[in-house]
Backbone of each chain as ProteinMPNN parsed JSONL, in Angstrom:
{"seq_chain_A": "GQQLNQSPQSMFIQEGEDVSMNCTSSSIFNTWLWYKQDPGEGPVLLIALYKAGELTSNGRLTAQFGITRKDSFLNISASIPSDVGIYFCAGQNFGDMRFGAGTRLTVKP", "coords_chain_A": {"N_chain_A": [[9.035, 26.692, 4.765], [12.307, 25.778, 6.067], [14.911, 26.46, 3.825], [17.509, 24.968, 2.018], [20.273, 25.854, 0.165], [22.246, 24.365, -2.066], [25.375, 24.138, -3.642], [27.95, 23.422, -6.068], [25.502, 22.18, -8.468], [26.39, 20.044, -9.93], [29.515, 18.411, -10.612], [32.356, 17.879, -12.592], [35.302, 16.314, -12.519], [38.862, 15.744, -12.656], [40.617, 12.835, -11.638], [42.408, 13.114, -8.638], [42.154, 15.832, -8.335], [41.075, 18.556, -6.21], [37.991, 19.102, -4.476], [35.255, 21.266, -3.875], [32.312, 22.094, -2.179], [29.259, 23.739, -1.214], [26.814, 24.857, 1.182], [24.05, 26.881, 1.844], [21.792, 28.677, 3.941], [18.679, 30.268, 4.723], [17.948, 30.22, 7.256], [18.936, 29.565, 10.657], [20.852, 26.785, 11.749], [21.282, 24.165, 14.16], [22.897, 22.001, 13.864], [25.026, 20.811, 11.331], [25.219, 18.55, 8.649], [26.922, 16.275, 6.498], [26.286, 14.135, 3.831], [26.812, 11.198, 1.806], [25.527, 9.725, -1.107], [25.244, 6.752, -2.795], [24.281, 5.34, -5.98], [21.012, 4.013, -5.862], [21.098, 3.528, -3.172], [20.787, 4.272, 0.381], [21.514, 7.437, 2.017], [24.775, 7.981, 3.411], [26.352, 8.949, 6.337], [28.9, 11.353, 6.364], [30.283, 13.484, 7.659], [29.644, 15.207, 10.684], [28.708, 18.275, 12.119], [28.749, 20.341, 14.937], [29.022, 22.801, 16.14], [29.179, 26.329, 15.74], [31.632, 27.572, 13.559], [33.166, 25.318, 13.774], [35.58, 23.061, 12.53], [36.025, 20.131, 10.866], [37.572, 17.037, 10.122], [37.6, 14.097, 8.071], [39.426, 11.772, 7.093], [40.168, 12.323, 3.754], [38.297, 14.245, 3.626], [37.005, 17.397, 4.557], [35.093, 19.511, 6.551], [33.246, 22.458, 7.357], [31.469, 24.336, 9.806], [29.65, 27.12, 9.4], [30.27, 30.41, 10.76], [28.044, 32.03, 11.079], [26.09, 30.189, 11.373], [24.521, 29.59, 9.293], [25.545, 28.396, 7.119], [27.644, 25.973, 5.437], [30.547, 24.178, 4.385], [32.007, 21.633, 2.301], [34.976, 19.991, 1.673], [36.841, 17.965, -0.526], [39.798, 16.352, -0.81], [42.329, 15.514, -3.192], [40.86, 13.77, -5.085], [39.398, 10.561, -5.797], [38.368, 7.814, -7.923], [36.273, 6.417, -6.543], [35.005, 8.362, -5.151], [32.899, 9.237, -6.515], [29.487, 10.127, -6.695], [26.494, 11.308, -5.058], [26.428, 14.142, -3.113], [25.064, 15.318, -0.177], [24.107, 18.099, 1.743], [22.886, 18.67, 5.029], [20.78, 20.301, 7.271], [20.093, 20.578, 10.685], [17.692, 21.009, 13.235], [16.983, 20.217, 16.36], [14.591, 17.778, 16.195], [14.176, 18.057, 13.504], [15.257, 17.698, 10.24], [16.638, 18.919, 7.312], [17.342, 18.671, 3.836], [19.826, 19.61, 1.408], [19.808, 20.13, -2.183], [21.664, 18.536, -3.325], [24.903, 17.605, -4.63], [26.171, 16.41, -7.508], [28.799, 14.376, -8.115], [31.296, 13.651, -10.428], [34.06, 11.755, -11.22], [36.778, 11.643, -13.244], [38.96, 9.158, -14.354]], "CA_chain_A": [[9.968, 25.972, 5.602], [13.722, 26.117, 5.909], [15.434, 26.079, 2.53], [18.95, 24.851, 1.904], [20.769, 26.037, -1.185], [23.51, 23.648, -2.195], [26.011, 24.346, -4.936], [27.259, 23.393, -7.351], [24.594, 21.046, -8.667], [27.184, 18.927, -10.408], [30.919, 18.705, -10.851], [33.1, 16.874, -13.342], [36.698, 16.622, -12.212], [39.862, 14.708, -12.905], [41.146, 12.162, -10.45], [43.518, 13.84, -8.03], [41.793, 17.222, -8.069], [40.318, 18.84, -4.991], [36.589, 19.456, -4.709], [34.638, 22.061, -2.82], [30.889, 22.339, -2.348], [28.779, 24.422, -0.034], [25.391, 24.897, 1.462], [23.641, 28.062, 2.591], [20.402, 28.644, 4.381], [18.131, 31.522, 5.228], [17.685, 30.001, 8.672], [20.024, 29.026, 11.473], [20.757, 25.379, 12.141], [22.111, 23.764, 15.297], [23.821, 20.975, 13.398], [25.154, 20.613, 9.89], [25.718, 17.211, 8.338], [27.192, 15.998, 5.088], [26.043, 12.739, 3.487], [27.065, 10.755, 0.431], [24.587, 8.705, -1.537], [25.562, 6.01, -4.0], [23.052, 5.004, -6.707], [20.191, 2.935, -5.338], [21.365, 3.307, -1.753], [20.46, 5.38, 1.263], [22.67, 8.298, 2.33], [25.686, 7.57, 4.475], [26.911, 10.146, 6.956], [30.341, 11.579, 6.216], [30.77, 14.382, 8.717], [28.639, 15.955, 11.444], [29.257, 19.495, 12.724], [27.83, 20.679, 16.019], [29.247, 24.118, 16.724], [29.559, 27.365, 14.79], [33.074, 27.707, 13.419], [33.835, 24.018, 13.88], [36.209, 22.502, 11.333], [36.192, 18.705, 11.147], [38.079, 16.238, 9.009], [37.392, 12.652, 8.062], [40.274, 11.357, 5.983], [40.387, 13.381, 2.781], [37.17, 15.167, 3.688], [37.019, 18.44, 5.58], [33.872, 20.306, 6.512], [33.187, 23.523, 8.364], [30.187, 24.889, 10.223], [29.845, 28.557, 9.291], [30.139, 31.222, 11.976], [26.673, 32.543, 11.183], [25.249, 28.993, 11.519], [23.636, 29.512, 8.142], [26.211, 27.811, 5.975], [28.652, 24.953, 5.673], [31.174, 23.694, 3.167], [32.682, 20.337, 2.329], [36.085, 19.86, 0.741], [37.414, 16.633, -0.726], [41.128, 16.545, -1.386], [42.898, 14.414, -3.984], [39.728, 12.901, -5.382], [39.628, 9.251, -6.396], [37.133, 7.379, -8.614], [35.194, 5.988, -5.646], [34.324, 9.543, -4.59], [31.708, 9.486, -7.34], [28.21, 9.964, -6.003], [25.775, 12.548, -4.773], [26.719, 14.625, -1.771], [23.983, 16.144, 0.348], [24.227, 18.735, 3.04], [21.641, 18.637, 5.801], [20.764, 21.127, 8.472], [19.212, 19.976, 11.684], [17.314, 21.676, 14.471], [16.293, 19.232, 17.184], [14.195, 16.605, 15.425], [13.88, 18.407, 12.117], [16.438, 17.712, 9.379], [16.328, 19.268, 5.932], [18.443, 18.374, 2.937], [20.082, 20.377, 0.202], [19.417, 19.437, -3.413], [22.708, 17.581, -3.676], [25.946, 17.88, -5.618], [26.52, 15.156, -8.174], [30.231, 14.408, -8.409], [31.843, 12.672, -11.368], [35.521, 11.791, -11.204], [37.341, 10.952, -14.418], [40.276, 8.571, -14.022]], "C_chain_A": [[11.405, 26.383, 5.342], [14.225, 25.596, 4.577], [16.943, 26.027, 2.585], [19.337, 24.973, 0.446], [22.148, 25.409, -1.283], [24.064, 23.887, -3.582], [27.438, 23.804, -4.909], [26.323, 22.179, -7.444], [25.356, 19.817, -9.122], [28.611, 19.381, -10.667], [31.541, 17.54, -11.612], [34.576, 17.203, -13.16], [37.583, 15.449, -12.592], [40.287, 14.086, -11.571], [42.345, 12.935, -9.933], [43.197, 15.293, -7.706], [41.057, 17.336, -6.742], [38.92, 19.327, -5.367], [36.076, 20.297, -3.551], [33.164, 22.283, -3.141], [30.367, 22.998, -1.082], [27.268, 24.475, 0.03], [25.096, 26.169, 2.251], [22.169, 27.974, 2.913], [19.962, 30.033, 4.815], [17.872, 31.428, 6.726], [18.915, 29.431, 9.362], [19.78, 27.552, 11.763], [21.683, 25.111, 13.323], [23.192, 22.767, 14.903], [23.833, 20.968, 11.876], [25.739, 19.225, 9.665], [25.956, 17.109, 6.847], [27.064, 14.489, 4.858], [26.49, 12.466, 2.058], [26.071, 9.643, 0.098], [25.08, 8.063, -2.835], [24.262, 5.607, -4.684], [22.306, 3.838, -6.071], [20.401, 2.637, -3.87], [20.876, 4.485, -0.93], [21.701, 6.21, 1.544], [23.481, 7.741, 3.487], [26.344, 8.82, 5.033], [28.415, 10.194, 6.783], [30.898, 12.355, 7.397], [29.581, 15.054, 9.376], [29.336, 17.115, 12.157], [28.269, 20.039, 13.735], [27.936, 22.107, 16.532], [29.687, 25.104, 15.655], [31.069, 27.524, 14.785], [33.827, 26.388, 13.426], [34.355, 23.558, 12.526], [36.544, 21.047, 11.648], [36.661, 17.973, 9.912], [37.752, 14.77, 9.208], [38.165, 12.129, 6.859], [40.525, 12.515, 5.041], [39.264, 14.417, 2.781], [37.335, 16.153, 4.834], [35.747, 19.249, 5.441], [33.919, 21.351, 7.606], [31.761, 24.001, 8.569], [30.384, 26.405, 10.234], [29.564, 29.307, 10.58], [28.707, 31.716, 12.179], [25.66, 31.435, 11.445], [24.279, 28.842, 10.363], [24.334, 28.886, 6.934], [27.255, 26.79, 6.401], [29.292, 24.6, 4.337], [31.805, 22.335, 3.407], [33.767, 20.352, 1.274], [36.525, 18.405, 0.675], [38.757, 16.85, -1.401], [41.551, 15.281, -2.142], [41.847, 13.367, -4.325], [40.166, 11.6, -6.061], [38.311, 8.78, -7.023], [35.987, 6.985, -7.684], [34.525, 7.156, -4.915], [33.065, 9.879, -5.381], [30.438, 9.232, -6.537], [27.532, 11.301, -5.846], [26.029, 12.919, -3.319], [25.597, 15.579, -1.346], [24.427, 16.822, 1.632], [22.875, 18.613, 3.734], [21.807, 19.529, 7.016], [19.744, 20.56, 9.431], [18.975, 20.921, 12.844], [16.46, 20.699, 15.254], [15.875, 18.063, 16.309], [14.012, 16.84, 13.942], [15.166, 18.491, 11.299], [15.998, 17.974, 7.946], [17.563, 19.072, 5.078], [18.592, 19.419, 1.844], [19.739, 19.531, -1.01], [20.466, 18.443, -3.891], [23.683, 18.108, -4.709], [26.368, 16.545, -6.208], [27.967, 15.241, -8.639], [30.617, 13.279, -9.345], [33.349, 12.845, -11.382], [36.045, 10.981, -12.382], [38.72, 10.428, -14.08], [41.388, 9.202, -14.853]], "O_chain_A": [[11.678, 27.235, 4.496], [13.999, 24.436, 4.231], [17.587, 26.925, 3.129], [18.793, 24.275, -0.41], [23.099, 25.872, -0.655], [23.335, 23.849, -4.573], [28.061, 23.736, -3.849], [26.359, 21.281, -6.603], [25.021, 18.691, -8.755], [28.881, 20.558, -10.906], [31.286, 16.374, -11.313], [35.041, 18.255, -13.6], [37.121, 14.331, -12.816], [40.304, 14.744, -10.531], [43.198, 13.362, -10.71], [43.883, 15.918, -6.897], [40.5, 16.367, -6.224], [38.709, 19.891, -6.441], [36.422, 20.063, -2.393], [32.821, 22.625, -4.273], [30.948, 22.844, -0.008], [26.56, 24.179, -0.933], [25.801, 26.496, 3.206], [21.404, 27.283, 2.239], [20.777, 30.861, 5.223], [17.608, 32.434, 7.384], [19.813, 28.886, 8.72], [18.647, 27.129, 11.992], [22.728, 25.745, 13.469], [24.255, 22.698, 15.521], [22.797, 21.101, 11.225], [26.631, 18.783, 10.388], [25.291, 17.762, 6.043], [27.646, 13.68, 5.581], [26.542, 13.364, 1.218], [25.812, 8.75, 0.905], [25.301, 8.743, -3.837], [23.226, 5.539, -4.022], [22.898, 2.799, -5.778], [19.938, 1.612, -3.369], [20.587, 5.556, -1.464], [22.82, 5.742, 1.336], [22.951, 7.12, 4.409], [26.837, 9.657, 4.277], [29.116, 9.21, 7.02], [31.857, 11.934, 8.045], [28.619, 15.427, 8.704], [30.416, 16.952, 12.724], [27.084, 20.184, 13.435], [27.065, 22.579, 17.262], [30.471, 24.763, 14.77], [31.71, 27.601, 15.833], [35.017, 26.356, 13.111], [33.665, 23.654, 11.512], [37.273, 20.771, 12.601], [36.211, 18.245, 8.799], [37.643, 14.272, 10.329], [37.635, 12.05, 5.751], [41.027, 13.561, 5.451], [39.3, 15.367, 2.0], [37.749, 15.789, 5.935], [35.366, 19.632, 4.335], [34.548, 21.159, 8.646], [30.961, 24.061, 7.636], [31.2, 26.916, 11.001], [28.731, 28.896, 11.387], [28.223, 31.806, 13.308], [24.491, 31.717, 11.712], [23.329, 28.062, 10.436], [23.768, 28.853, 5.841], [27.686, 26.748, 7.553], [28.659, 24.709, 3.287], [32.094, 21.942, 4.537], [33.514, 20.685, 0.116], [36.573, 17.707, 1.688], [38.827, 17.473, -2.461], [41.189, 14.16, -1.787], [41.943, 12.216, -3.9], [41.157, 11.553, -6.789], [37.248, 9.3, -6.683], [34.826, 7.208, -8.026], [33.583, 6.953, -4.149], [32.262, 10.71, -4.958], [30.334, 8.253, -5.799], [27.947, 12.3, -6.433], [25.862, 12.1, -2.416], [25.241, 16.512, -2.066], [25.043, 16.201, 2.498], [21.843, 18.47, 3.078], [22.835, 19.51, 7.693], [18.667, 20.118, 9.03], [19.897, 21.546, 13.367], [15.338, 20.389, 14.854], [16.739, 17.406, 15.728], [13.72, 15.903, 13.199], [16.063, 19.267, 11.629], [15.088, 17.32, 7.437], [18.688, 19.279, 5.532], [17.616, 20.031, 1.411], [19.417, 18.35, -0.879], [20.194, 17.608, -4.754], [23.341, 18.941, -5.549], [26.858, 15.663, -5.502], [28.312, 16.086, -9.465], [30.313, 12.112, -9.099], [33.852, 13.958, -11.538], [35.783, 9.783, -12.496], [39.561, 11.171, -13.575], [42.553, 8.832, -14.707]]}, "seq_chain_B": "GAVVSQHPSRVICKSGTSVKIECRSLDFQATTMFWYRQFPKKSLMLMATSNEGSKATYEQGVEKDKFLINHASLTLSTLTVTSAHPEDSSFYICSARAPGGRPPYGYTFGSGTRLTVV", "coords_chain_B": {"N_chain_B": [[28.022, -0.208, 15.028], [25.086, 1.884, 14.68], [22.536, 0.353, 12.865], [20.273, 0.332, 10.215], [17.741, -1.442, 8.758], [16.11, -1.819, 5.719], [13.275, -2.925, 3.992], [11.189, -4.113, 1.302], [14.026, -3.964, -0.996], [13.505, -3.469, -3.593], [10.445, -3.128, -5.341], [7.803, -4.061, -7.417], [4.62, -3.214, -8.361], [1.137, -3.615, -9.149], [-1.044, -1.114, -10.421], [-3.307, 0.284, -8.154], [-3.044, -1.542, -6.136], [-1.743, -2.209, -2.799], [1.266, -1.451, -1.049], [3.684, -2.452, 1.279], [6.313, -1.145, 3.161], [9.106, -1.871, 5.113], [10.951, -0.719, 7.933], [13.594, -1.257, 9.955], [15.309, -0.933, 13.02], [18.281, -2.333, 13.851], [20.166, -2.709, 15.927], [19.582, -0.986, 17.916], [17.216, 0.948, 19.788], [14.641, 2.731, 18.357], [13.068, 5.587, 18.903], [12.054, 7.481, 17.282], [11.321, 7.652, 13.861], [11.924, 8.416, 10.448], [10.457, 9.106, 7.3], [11.33, 9.363, 3.955], [11.051, 10.628, 0.624], [12.344, 10.257, -2.598], [12.867, 11.645, -5.68], [14.084, 10.929, -9.021], [17.366, 12.081, -9.383], [16.992, 14.072, -7.567], [16.65, 15.751, -4.364], [16.234, 14.483, -0.971], [13.004, 14.321, 0.269], [11.258, 15.054, 3.093], [8.668, 13.069, 4.255], [7.154, 12.194, 6.451], [7.136, 12.014, 10.025], [7.528, 9.495, 12.32], [6.541, 8.445, 15.521], [7.154, 6.23, 18.105], [4.409, 4.474, 19.245], [2.6, 6.529, 18.926], [0.677, 8.739, 16.777], [1.744, 9.356, 13.415], [3.469, 12.258, 12.207], [2.718, 14.212, 9.547], [4.199, 15.778, 6.722], [3.431, 18.88, 5.12], [1.201, 18.608, 2.435], [1.497, 15.902, 2.064], [-0.376, 13.023, 1.753], [-2.038, 11.587, 4.321], [-3.775, 9.443, 4.347], [-3.059, 8.085, 2.182], [-0.417, 7.398, 2.435], [0.281, 5.364, 4.752], [1.507, 5.201, 7.997], [2.999, 3.24, 10.453], [4.226, 2.792, 13.646], [4.791, 0.668, 15.595], [6.498, -0.542, 17.386], [9.656, -0.219, 19.134], [11.566, -0.848, 17.323], [10.618, -1.041, 14.764], [9.185, 0.451, 11.964], [6.604, 0.991, 9.645], [5.749, 1.771, 6.29], [2.984, 2.125, 4.36], [1.944, 2.198, 1.14], [-0.979, 3.018, -0.121], [-3.438, 1.885, -2.465], [-1.836, 2.197, -4.826], [-0.473, 4.245, -7.428], [0.896, 4.983, -10.693], [2.228, 7.465, -10.405], [3.138, 7.337, -7.849], [5.421, 5.99, -7.927], [8.718, 5.805, -6.936], [11.714, 6.478, -4.994], [11.949, 5.376, -1.808], [13.002, 6.201, 1.408], [13.999, 5.393, 4.686], [14.823, 6.7, 7.915], [16.316, 6.389, 11.131], [16.2, 7.335, 14.561], [17.839, 7.211, 17.631], [16.837, 7.31, 21.109], [17.668, 10.336, 22.656], [19.797, 10.467, 21.066], [22.707, 11.562, 19.289], [23.87, 12.949, 16.283], [26.502, 11.174, 14.62], [25.185, 8.819, 15.393], [22.546, 9.26, 15.956], [21.051, 9.602, 13.59], [20.44, 7.393, 11.226], [20.358, 5.96, 8.046], [18.212, 3.829, 6.119], [18.652, 1.518, 3.377], [16.976, 2.11, 1.356], [14.021, 1.866, -0.751], [13.009, 0.958, -3.866], [10.224, 1.763, -5.534], [8.067, 0.733, -8.019], [5.275, 1.362, -9.841], [3.041, -0.179, -11.912]], "CA_chain_B": [[27.259, 1.012, 15.104], [23.653, 1.824, 14.407], [22.186, -0.207, 11.556], [18.858, 0.363, 9.865], [17.455, -2.346, 7.652], [14.874, -1.462, 5.023], [12.869, -4.041, 3.133], [12.138, -4.675, 0.343], [14.876, -2.985, -1.669], [12.806, -3.147, -4.831], [9.128, -3.746, -5.464], [6.985, -3.662, -8.556], [3.248, -3.601, -8.069], [0.134, -3.154, -10.105], [-1.816, 0.06, -10.022], [-4.481, -0.026, -7.345], [-2.685, -2.404, -5.002], [-1.031, -1.552, -1.712], [2.623, -1.943, -0.822], [4.198, -2.14, 2.612], [7.771, -1.054, 3.27], [9.498, -1.982, 6.512], [12.191, -0.087, 8.363], [13.94, -1.827, 11.257], [16.586, -0.621, 13.65], [18.752, -3.675, 14.204], [20.969, -2.804, 17.141], [19.232, 0.074, 18.852], [15.792, 1.24, 19.816], [14.386, 4.001, 17.682], [11.804, 6.209, 19.306], [11.586, 8.282, 16.159], [11.773, 7.268, 12.526], [11.535, 9.377, 9.421], [10.272, 8.563, 5.957], [11.648, 10.315, 2.899], [10.799, 10.23, -0.752], [13.354, 10.871, -3.453], [12.671, 11.51, -7.122], [15.374, 10.811, -9.716], [18.259, 13.233, -9.425], [16.484, 15.098, -6.659], [17.009, 15.56, -2.958], [15.289, 13.746, -0.149], [11.915, 15.137, 0.783], [10.659, 14.433, 4.272], [7.237, 12.816, 4.125], [6.493, 12.101, 7.746], [7.892, 11.601, 11.197], [6.73, 8.569, 13.128], [6.977, 8.281, 16.902], [6.671, 4.962, 18.634], [3.227, 4.511, 20.094], [1.685, 7.639, 18.649], [0.411, 8.952, 15.356], [2.803, 10.005, 12.653], [3.289, 13.658, 11.821], [2.942, 14.287, 8.115], [4.569, 17.075, 6.163], [2.386, 19.514, 4.325], [1.076, 18.092, 1.083], [1.571, 14.437, 2.048], [-1.684, 12.483, 2.123], [-1.892, 10.589, 5.382], [-4.561, 8.256, 4.03], [-2.375, 7.447, 1.066], [0.839, 6.87, 2.966], [0.003, 4.989, 6.133], [2.71, 4.911, 8.758], [2.774, 2.586, 11.724], [5.465, 2.64, 14.409], [4.203, -0.061, 16.716], [7.509, -0.97, 18.35], [10.847, 0.615, 19.125], [12.502, -1.28, 16.292], [9.978, -1.235, 13.468], [8.197, 1.372, 11.409], [6.201, 0.568, 8.305], [5.079, 2.728, 5.404], [2.134, 1.442, 3.399], [1.421, 3.027, 0.056], [-2.271, 2.421, -0.418], [-3.991, 2.126, -3.798], [-0.707, 2.831, -5.521], [-0.616, 4.65, -8.821], [2.237, 5.199, -11.274], [2.889, 8.668, -9.871], [3.728, 7.015, -6.546], [6.722, 5.367, -8.179], [9.76, 6.668, -6.377], [12.653, 5.84, -4.071], [11.532, 5.721, -0.449], [14.1, 5.928, 2.34], [13.693, 5.672, 6.079], [15.949, 6.877, 8.829], [15.906, 6.154, 12.503], [16.936, 8.083, 15.582], [17.772, 6.609, 18.958], [16.487, 8.32, 22.104], [18.799, 11.119, 23.134], [20.931, 10.252, 20.182], [23.351, 12.69, 18.653], [24.47, 12.469, 15.039], [25.891, 10.328, 13.614], [24.404, 7.709, 15.91], [21.145, 9.606, 16.024], [20.361, 9.521, 12.318], [20.98, 6.379, 10.337], [19.424, 5.721, 6.954], [18.089, 2.536, 5.474], [19.223, 1.481, 2.029], [15.995, 2.587, 0.393], [13.127, 0.96, -1.481], [12.603, 1.469, -5.178], [8.854, 1.34, -5.837], [7.598, 0.968, -9.374], [3.862, 1.011, -9.984], [2.783, -0.34, -13.355]], "C_chain_B": [[25.807, 0.798, 14.738], [23.392, 1.333, 12.989], [20.677, -0.157, 11.381], [18.645, -0.502, 8.637], [16.122, -1.975, 7.027], [14.545, -2.566, 4.014], [11.473, -3.814, 2.559], [13.01, -3.573, -0.274], [14.251, -2.552, -2.994], [11.442, -3.82, -4.821], [8.43, -3.168, -6.685], [5.566, -4.122, -8.258], [2.312, -3.042, -9.124], [-0.609, -1.956, -9.539], [-3.063, -0.363, -9.25], [-4.2, -0.912, -6.154], [-1.933, -1.589, -3.957], [0.317, -2.223, -1.491], [3.089, -1.521, 0.561], [5.714, -2.188, 2.586], [8.12, -1.055, 4.746], [10.841, -1.317, 6.778], [12.476, -0.573, 9.785], [15.279, -1.297, 11.759], [17.097, -1.917, 14.266], [19.46, -3.741, 15.546], [20.714, -1.646, 18.099], [17.732, 0.287, 18.782], [15.562, 2.642, 19.264], [13.036, 4.56, 18.102], [11.206, 7.022, 18.17], [12.17, 7.754, 14.858], [11.22, 8.261, 11.523], [11.408, 8.66, 8.079], [10.48, 9.669, 4.936], [11.26, 9.728, 1.548], [11.821, 10.955, -1.615], [13.031, 10.585, -4.909], [14.029, 11.465, -7.796], [16.128, 12.136, -9.77], [17.77, 14.382, -8.552], [16.904, 14.795, -5.231], [15.951, 14.749, -2.224], [14.243, 14.704, 0.397], [11.274, 14.407, 1.959], [9.157, 14.292, 4.074], [6.548, 12.885, 5.483], [7.488, 11.672, 8.805], [7.018, 10.662, 12.01], [7.365, 8.399, 14.489], [6.336, 7.023, 17.454], [5.489, 5.173, 19.558], [2.291, 5.677, 19.87], [1.555, 7.845, 17.149], [1.582, 9.651, 14.693], [2.441, 11.462, 12.372], [3.664, 13.79, 10.361], [3.33, 15.703, 7.701], [3.424, 17.586, 5.293], [2.379, 18.952, 2.912], [1.164, 16.581, 0.977], [0.246, 13.874, 2.555], [-1.533, 11.369, 3.145], [-2.682, 9.317, 5.097], [-3.942, 7.451, 2.89], [-1.114, 6.74, 1.553], [0.653, 6.603, 4.461], [1.291, 4.598, 6.842], [2.323, 4.337, 10.104], [4.104, 2.348, 12.41], [5.093, 1.96, 15.725], [5.219, -0.515, 17.751], [8.733, -0.082, 18.215], [11.854, 0.201, 18.07], [11.89, -1.393, 14.909], [9.002, -0.122, 13.143], [7.858, 0.874, 10.017], [5.508, 1.711, 7.579], [4.282, 1.91, 4.408], [1.618, 2.444, 2.387], [0.125, 2.372, -0.395], [-2.757, 2.823, -1.807], [-2.965, 2.849, -4.673], [-1.028, 3.143, -6.979], [0.771, 4.938, -9.388], [2.96, 6.417, -10.735], [3.471, 8.467, -8.473], [5.086, 6.334, -6.708], [7.827, 6.317, -7.739], [10.722, 5.814, -5.554], [12.279, 6.311, -2.671], [12.635, 5.284, 0.513], [13.641, 6.261, 3.753], [14.985, 6.005, 6.828], [15.426, 6.746, 10.246], [16.806, 6.926, 13.452], [16.743, 7.422, 16.937], [17.42, 7.676, 19.977], [17.724, 9.026, 22.618], [19.993, 11.029, 22.222], [21.437, 11.533, 19.566], [23.967, 12.178, 17.371], [25.94, 12.15, 15.236], [25.056, 9.193, 14.164], [22.915, 8.004, 15.836], [20.39, 9.444, 14.727], [21.067, 8.534, 11.397], [19.937, 6.047, 9.29], [19.392, 4.253, 6.557], [18.623, 2.627, 4.058], [18.207, 1.826, 0.951], [15.185, 1.483, -0.265], [12.715, 1.617, -2.784], [11.227, 0.9, -5.495], [8.507, 1.718, -7.268], [6.166, 0.469, -9.487], [3.535, 0.968, -11.471], [1.277, -0.457, -13.639]], "O_chain_B": [[25.361, -0.328, 14.515], [23.967, 1.846, 12.029], [19.912, -0.543, 12.265], [19.291, -0.313, 7.606], [15.12, -1.834, 7.727], [15.411, -3.061, 3.293], [10.612, -3.343, 3.301], [12.745, -2.387, -0.083], [14.442, -1.426, -3.452], [11.301, -4.948, -4.348], [8.465, -1.965, -6.945], [5.341, -5.289, -7.939], [2.652, -2.13, -9.877], [-0.772, -1.819, -8.326], [-3.78, -1.273, -9.666], [-5.031, -1.023, -5.254], [-1.543, -0.446, -4.192], [0.475, -3.421, -1.723], [2.909, -0.372, 0.964], [6.32, -3.126, 2.07], [7.513, -0.335, 5.539], [11.746, -1.354, 5.944], [11.693, -0.328, 10.702], [16.254, -1.225, 11.011], [16.427, -2.525, 15.1], [19.355, -4.752, 16.24], [21.527, -1.362, 18.979], [17.068, -0.141, 17.837], [16.216, 3.604, 19.667], [11.99, 4.055, 17.695], [9.993, 7.224, 18.109], [13.36, 7.449, 14.77], [10.17, 8.866, 11.739], [12.158, 7.732, 7.775], [9.9, 10.751, 5.029], [11.158, 8.514, 1.368], [12.124, 12.126, -1.385], [12.933, 9.429, -5.32], [15.023, 11.909, -7.221], [15.581, 13.169, -10.156], [18.112, 15.539, -8.794], [17.441, 13.728, -4.933], [14.919, 14.382, -2.785], [14.571, 15.768, 0.922], [10.808, 13.276, 1.822], [8.462, 15.26, 3.767], [5.516, 13.535, 5.649], [8.521, 11.063, 8.525], [5.886, 11.005, 12.35], [8.578, 8.229, 14.604], [5.14, 6.786, 17.29], [5.552, 5.94, 20.519], [1.281, 5.798, 20.564], [2.243, 7.201, 16.356], [2.307, 10.426, 15.316], [1.27, 11.834, 12.311], [4.801, 13.512, 9.979], [2.848, 16.688, 8.26], [2.582, 16.828, 4.811], [3.425, 18.836, 2.273], [0.928, 16.027, -0.097], [-0.199, 14.208, 3.653], [-0.958, 10.321, 2.849], [-2.307, 8.236, 5.551], [-4.274, 6.285, 2.678], [-0.8, 5.629, 1.128], [0.84, 7.481, 5.303], [2.063, 3.774, 6.352], [1.453, 4.859, 10.801], [5.013, 1.765, 11.819], [5.082, 2.57, 16.794], [4.847, -0.84, 18.879], [8.829, 0.717, 17.283], [12.899, 0.838, 17.935], [12.572, -1.8, 13.968], [8.115, 0.205, 13.931], [8.729, 0.391, 9.294], [4.782, 2.506, 8.177], [4.847, 1.088, 3.686], [0.943, 3.412, 2.735], [0.141, 1.292, -0.984], [-2.524, 3.941, -2.265], [-3.201, 3.946, -5.178], [-1.747, 2.409, -7.657], [1.722, 5.117, -8.628], [4.185, 6.405, -10.619], [4.206, 9.318, -7.971], [5.808, 6.132, -5.732], [7.857, 7.484, -8.129], [10.562, 4.599, -5.437], [12.292, 7.508, -2.388], [13.134, 4.161, 0.447], [12.983, 7.274, 3.986], [16.082, 5.631, 6.414], [14.245, 6.965, 10.516], [17.99, 7.141, 13.194], [15.621, 7.112, 17.337], [17.682, 8.853, 19.732], [18.714, 8.385, 22.972], [21.086, 11.471, 22.574], [20.677, 12.476, 19.35], [24.533, 11.085, 17.355], [26.587, 12.858, 16.008], [24.254, 8.637, 13.413], [22.109, 7.089, 15.671], [19.19, 9.173, 14.752], [22.142, 8.809, 10.865], [18.761, 5.873, 9.612], [20.389, 3.537, 6.643], [19.004, 3.704, 3.6], [18.536, 1.836, -0.235], [15.605, 0.328, -0.328], [12.141, 2.706, -2.791], [11.08, -0.305, -5.701], [8.637, 2.873, -7.672], [5.886, -0.708, -9.255], [3.726, 1.947, -12.192], [0.875, -0.597, -14.794]]}, "name": "protein", "num_of_chains": 2, "seq": "GQQLNQSPQSMFIQEGEDVSMNCTSSSIFNTWLWYKQDPGEGPVLLIALYKAGELTSNGRLTAQFGITRKDSFLNISASIPSDVGIYFCAGQNFGDMRFGAGTRLTVKPGAVVSQHPSRVICKSGTSVKIECRSLDFQATTMFWYRQFPKKSLMLMATSNEGSKATYEQGVEKDKFLINHASLTLSTLTVTSAHPEDSSFYICSARAPGGRPPYGYTFGSGTRLTVV"}
């Protein structure tokens, strides 16, 4: 099946630093999505990308849909303690959505 | 916006018993719902896709007789873990998609169910 490679697996940063994580795939996706999951909760959608090359922001978050449709990145600027959690990328083709392994983010005050 | 309610949030059961998990779309009709399983510190693994009024489609390696899925209405899908064993202990999450929906409205996740089999 379609495999998503998400990196890094984990990040430990200081409050105020910027964060970047990315996802690559061997297959093309029509839609890329980025989710955040807090402990014991379901994922919450952060950003959805629908077109190759699209760059979308949501507050301090910025994500881009790669030109090849096989990759996407997520940037978080000026991190704050509540950014802590696991971030998942997901690629979607019609009804099929696959997730990356996640990036566990720790923010030190 | 779209809200998906999942119940229970936590359940502890004895080995050999069955457990039912409910996933409800509260403010929209969901023609398709998805069930995921998540191991500690791991990603979400799609178990099955359920379509209202028809049989669920299971991913390779998922036992359909073990994980029974019923999507009898446009607002409710249930996952029943039958004859549960400790290795079935996991975090189960559902998501729902509205007809013709486009993300983010199209895919909304429940808050998950932590199943512990003792």
